[in-house]
N, CA and C of each residue as an Amber inpcrd file, in Angstrom:
protein
   291
  60.9920000  33.0850000 -14.4960000  60.4990000  32.6040000 -15.7670000
  60.8200000  31.1190000 -15.8850000  59.8750000  30.3650000 -16.3470000
  60.0570000  28.9240000 -16.4920000  59.9590000  28.5550000 -17.9670000
  60.8840000  27.7640000 -18.4230000  60.8240000  27.2370000 -19.7820000
  60.9820000  25.7320000 -19.7090000  60.1220000  25.0320000 -20.3310000
  60.1690000  23.5770000 -20.3020000  60.4580000  23.0270000 -21.6830000
  60.9020000  21.7960000 -21.7310000  61.1560000  21.1590000 -23.0050000
  61.3430000  19.6780000 -22.8110000  61.5600000  18.9930000 -23.8950000
  61.7690000  17.5520000 -23.8140000  62.4940000  17.0760000 -25.0530000
  63.1100000  15.9230000 -24.9350000  63.7200000  15.2240000 -26.0610000
  62.9880000  13.8970000 -26.1560000  62.5710000  13.5400000 -27.3490000
  61.8650000  12.2790000 -27.5600000  62.6420000  11.4650000 -28.5930000
  63.1510000  10.3360000 -28.1710000  63.8120000   9.4320000 -29.1080000
  62.9500000   8.1940000 -29.2540000  62.8540000   7.7340000 -30.4650000
  62.0160000   6.5830000 -30.7490000  62.8780000   5.4530000 -31.2930000
  62.4040000   4.2460000 -31.1490000  63.1090000   3.0910000 -31.6630000
  62.1220000   2.1020000 -32.2470000  62.6430000   0.9950000 -32.6570000
  61.7860000  -0.0620000 -33.1970000  62.3890000  -1.4100000 -32.8390000
  61.5820000  -2.4100000 -32.9200000  62.0680000  -3.7630000 -32.6580000
  63.1710000  -4.1230000 -33.6470000  63.0280000  -3.6610000 -34.8970000
  64.0380000  -3.9450000 -35.9190000  65.3790000  -3.3050000 -35.5690000
  65.3550000  -2.0900000 -35.0040000  66.5930000  -1.3890000 -34.6640000
  67.1730000  -1.8130000 -33.3230000  66.3140000  -2.0420000 -32.3440000
  66.7760000  -2.2380000 -30.9700000  66.6160000  -3.6530000 -30.4360000
  65.8050000  -4.4510000 -31.0450000  65.5640000  -5.7880000 -30.5290000
  64.4390000  -5.8100000 -29.5130000  64.6990000  -5.2650000 -28.3410000
  63.6580000  -5.2080000 -27.3150000  63.7800000  -3.9010000 -26.5280000
  62.8490000  -3.6940000 -25.6120000  62.8110000  -2.4380000 -24.8570000
  64.0340000  -2.2820000 -23.9640000  64.5360000  -3.3590000 -23.4050000
  65.7360000  -3.2840000 -22.5630000  66.9340000  -2.7770000 -23.3620000
  67.0830000  -3.2490000 -24.5780000  68.1770000  -2.7880000 -25.4350000
  67.9910000  -1.3160000 -25.8020000  66.7580000  -0.9190000 -26.0670000
  66.4480000   0.4800000 -26.3650000  66.8680000   1.3640000 -25.1910000
  66.5330000   0.9680000 -23.9910000  66.8530000   1.7540000 -22.8000000
  68.3550000   1.8760000 -22.5760000  69.1350000   0.8740000 -22.9760000
  70.5930000   0.9180000 -22.7940000  71.2220000   2.0760000 -23.5630000
  70.5750000   2.5170000 -24.6350000  71.1070000   3.6430000 -25.4130000
  71.2180000   4.9130000 -24.5710000  70.4370000   4.9950000 -23.5150000
  70.3360000   6.2490000 -22.7640000  71.0690000   6.2370000 -21.4240000
  71.8910000   5.2270000 -21.2090000  72.6260000   5.1370000 -19.9390000
  73.5790000   6.3180000 -19.7750000  74.2500000   6.7190000 -20.8190000
  75.2670000   7.7640000 -20.7310000  74.8060000   9.0990000 -21.3230000
  73.5490000   9.4530000 -21.1650000  73.0450000  10.7300000 -21.6730000
  73.5500000  11.8690000 -20.7910000  73.9350000  12.9720000 -21.4260000
  74.3830000  14.1650000 -20.7000000  73.5150000  15.3380000 -21.1370000
  72.8790000  16.0110000 -20.1890000  72.0510000  17.1810000 -20.4790000
  72.6330000  18.3640000 -19.7250000  72.8740000  19.4500000 -20.4440000
  73.3500000  20.6890000 -19.8260000  72.3350000  21.7830000 -20.1200000
  72.0220000  22.5590000 -19.1010000  71.0430000  23.6420000 -19.2150000
  71.6490000  24.8640000 -18.5340000  72.0390000  25.8660000 -19.3270000
  72.6900000  27.0450000 -18.7680000  71.9690000  28.3100000 -19.2070000
  72.1310000  29.3410000 -18.3950000  71.5860000  30.6580000 -18.7340000
  72.7270000  31.6550000 -18.7100000  72.6620000  32.6180000 -19.6220000
  73.6790000  33.6620000 -19.6420000  73.0990000  34.9160000 -20.2590000
  73.7430000  35.9960000 -19.9920000  73.3230000  37.2740000 -20.5410000
  74.4350000  38.2740000 -20.3180000  74.2480000  39.4670000 -20.8090000
  75.2690000  40.4860000 -20.6460000  74.9570000  41.7060000 -21.4700000
  75.9140000  42.6190000 -21.5030000  75.7140000  43.8690000 -22.2390000
  75.4880000  43.6330000 -23.7230000  76.2030000  42.6570000 -24.3010000
  76.0520000  42.4090000 -25.7330000  74.7030000  41.7890000 -26.0800000
  73.9450000  41.3520000 -25.0870000  72.6210000  40.7960000 -25.3530000
  71.5190000  41.7700000 -24.9250000  71.9110000  43.0200000 -24.6450000
  70.9690000  44.0620000 -24.2210000  70.1600000  43.6320000 -22.9970000
  70.8310000  42.9260000 -22.0950000  70.1830000  42.5170000 -20.8650000
  69.3200000  41.2730000 -20.9730000  69.1540000  40.7520000 -22.1710000
  68.3210000  39.5640000 -22.3520000  69.0480000  38.3320000 -21.8060000
  68.3140000  37.4720000 -21.1820000  68.8870000  36.2200000 -20.6880000
  68.6480000  35.1430000 -21.7290000  69.7410000  34.5010000 -22.1150000
  69.6560000  33.4290000 -23.1010000  69.8020000  32.0910000 -22.3920000
  69.0490000  31.1280000 -22.8530000  69.1170000  29.7850000 -22.2970000
  69.6960000  28.8660000 -23.3520000  70.6950000  28.0750000 -22.9510000
  71.3190000  27.1070000 -23.8610000  71.1250000  25.7200000 -23.2680000
  70.5690000  24.8290000 -24.0660000  70.3330000  23.4550000 -23.6350000
  71.0410000  22.5310000 -24.6210000  71.8180000  21.5870000 -24.0740000
  72.5330000  20.6210000 -24.8960000  72.2240000  19.2180000 -24.3970000
  71.8920000  18.3240000 -25.3150000  71.5960000  16.9180000 -25.0330000
  72.6090000  16.0970000 -25.8080000  73.3730000  15.2540000 -25.1110000
  74.3950000  14.4470000 -25.7780000  74.2740000  12.9840000 -25.3660000
  74.4280000  12.1260000 -26.3560000  74.6010000  10.6950000 -26.1090000
  75.2670000  10.0890000 -27.3370000  76.1640000   9.1810000 -27.1070000
  76.8890000   8.4780000 -28.1730000  77.2390000   9.4470000 -29.3080000
  76.7430000   9.2080000 -30.5090000  77.0860000  10.0260000 -31.6710000
  76.0290000  11.0940000 -31.9450000  75.2820000  11.5070000 -30.9240000
  74.2160000  12.4840000 -31.1270000  74.3790000  13.6610000 -30.1830000
  74.2990000  14.8830000 -30.7370000  74.2580000  16.0860000 -29.9210000
  73.1630000  16.9980000 -30.4580000  72.2310000  17.3610000 -29.5970000
  71.1940000  18.3420000 -29.9210000  71.4660000  19.5700000 -29.0750000
  71.5110000  20.7440000 -29.6900000  71.7700000  21.9770000 -28.9420000
  70.8270000  23.0670000 -29.4160000  70.4760000  23.9340000 -28.4800000
  69.5570000  25.0220000 -28.7940000  69.8250000  26.1800000 -27.8520000
  69.7860000  27.3860000 -28.3920000  69.8900000  28.5790000 -27.5600000
  68.7620000  29.5170000 -27.9430000  68.0880000  30.0560000 -26.9440000
  66.9720000  30.9490000 -27.2230000  66.8520000  32.0040000 -26.1450000
  66.1400000  33.0810000 -26.4720000  65.8740000  34.1790000 -25.5500000
  64.6310000  33.8220000 -24.7500000  64.7560000  33.7860000 -23.4320000
  63.6190000  33.3670000 -22.6210000  62.4840000  34.3840000 -22.6190000
  62.7950000  35.6410000 -22.7930000  61.7340000  36.6570000 -22.7810000
  60.9250000  36.6390000 -24.0730000  61.6240000  36.6320000 -25.2100000
  60.9230000  36.6790000 -26.4940000  60.6160000  35.2960000 -27.0540000
  61.2630000  34.2770000 -26.4940000  61.1910000  32.9020000 -26.9830000
  61.7360000  32.7690000 -28.3970000  62.5310000  33.7430000 -28.8280000
  63.1750000  33.6810000 -30.1320000  64.3410000  32.7110000 -30.1010000
  64.4050000  31.8260000 -31.0690000  65.4740000  30.8260000 -31.1270000
  66.6850000  31.4380000 -31.8170000  67.8140000  31.4370000 -31.1310000
  69.0530000  31.9480000 -31.7190000  69.6450000  30.9110000 -32.6620000
  69.6960000  29.6560000 -32.2120000  70.1210000  28.5630000 -33.0770000
  69.6360000  27.2370000 -32.5150000  69.5050000  26.2670000 -33.3990000
  69.2130000  24.8800000 -33.0350000  70.0710000  24.0160000 -33.9450000
  70.8420000  23.1060000 -33.3460000  71.7480000  22.2850000 -34.1480000
  71.5930000  20.8050000 -33.8310000  71.9440000  19.9840000 -34.8060000
  72.0310000  18.5310000 -34.6530000  73.4500000  18.1550000 -35.0550000
  74.2130000  17.6510000 -34.1070000  75.6260000  17.3260000 -34.3270000
  76.3830000  18.5110000 -34.9290000  76.1150000  19.7000000 -34.3970000
  76.8440000  20.9000000 -34.8020000  76.3840000  21.5460000 -36.0940000
  75.4130000  20.9630000 -36.7670000  74.9080000  21.5220000 -38.0260000
  73.5080000  22.0800000 -37.7990000  73.1580000  23.1560000 -38.5070000
  71.8150000  23.7380000 -38.3260000  70.7140000  22.6890000 -38.5080000
  69.7510000  22.7070000 -37.6000000  68.6150000  21.7850000 -37.6930000
  67.7770000  22.1550000 -38.9110000  67.2650000  21.1640000 -39.6290000
  66.4380000  21.4580000 -40.8010000  65.1440000  22.1570000 -40.3920000
  64.6750000  23.0050000 -41.2590000  63.4030000  23.6930000 -41.0400000
  62.4430000  23.2240000 -42.1280000  61.7300000  22.1220000 -41.8600000
  60.8690000  21.5590000 -42.8970000  59.7570000  22.5140000 -43.3120000
  59.4600000  22.4880000 -44.5850000  58.3520000  23.2800000 -45.1110000
  57.0780000  22.4600000 -45.0520000  56.0070000  23.1150000 -45.3750000
  54.7110000  22.4560000 -45.4370000  54.7930000  21.2210000 -46.3270000
  54.2390000  20.1210000 -45.8600000  54.1580000  18.9130000 -46.6640000
  52.7420000  18.3840000 -46.5740000  52.1510000  18.1370000 -47.7170000
  50.7930000  17.5920000 -47.7560000  50.6660000  16.7090000 -48.9900000
  50.0650000  15.5650000 -48.8100000  49.8580000  14.6450000 -49.9190000
  48.9640000  15.2930000 -50.9780000  49.3930000  15.2600000 -52.2320000
  48.5930000  15.7940000 -53.3310000  48.5750000  17.3030000 -53.4470000
  49.4560000  17.9920000 -52.7120000  49.4970000  19.4610000 -52.7590000
  50.9100000  19.8980000 -53.1160000  51.1810000  20.1830000 -54.3930000
  52.5270000  20.6190000 -54.7930000  52.8560000  21.9780000 -54.1790000
  54.0240000  22.1150000 -53.5740000  54.4050000  23.3660000 -52.9230000
  54.4050000  24.5430000 -53.8820000  54.6880000  24.2950000 -55.1680000
  54.6920000  25.3780000 -56.1460000  53.3270000  26.0410000 -56.3300000
  52.2780000  25.3800000 -55.9130000  50.9160000  25.9260000 -56.0490000
  50.4230000  26.6210000 -54.7830000  51.2590000  26.6080000 -53.7390000
  50.8720000  27.2720000 -52.4800000  51.5240000  28.6490000 -52.4790000
  50.7430000  29.7410000 -52.5580000  51.3080000  31.0750000 -52.7530000
  52.1620000  31.5860000 -51.5860000  51.9220000  31.1470000 -50.3590000
  52.6450000  31.7060000 -49.2290000  53.8950000  30.9120000 -48.8540000
  54.2250000  29.8580000 -49.5850000  55.4170000  29.0560000 -49.2700000
  56.5560000  29.4750000 -50.1610000
C-alpha cells in the first residue's frame, strides 16, 4: 500500500526578504515516517508522519487501509477543522453545517 503526502510552506518578500532567505528556513527540517500496528489496533497498520523545523511541528497518524485520520496536530495541539466559509453566506442559514 502506498500513501503519499506533502508539506507546503509559503513565504513572502515581507517575511523572508528573498528566496535564498526563505530556503534557509528549511535547512534543519526533520521528517519521520513510521508504521505500526498490533493487537490493540485489530491488525490495522497505522502510519505516523512528523515534520519538524525550528518552532514548528506537524504530526499526523492515520489508518492506511481506511484512510481514517486518528489525529493531526500543530505543535502538539489538535489541528483546526475549518467549517464552510463563503462570502455573503451566513453559516446560520446553511442547514447542514
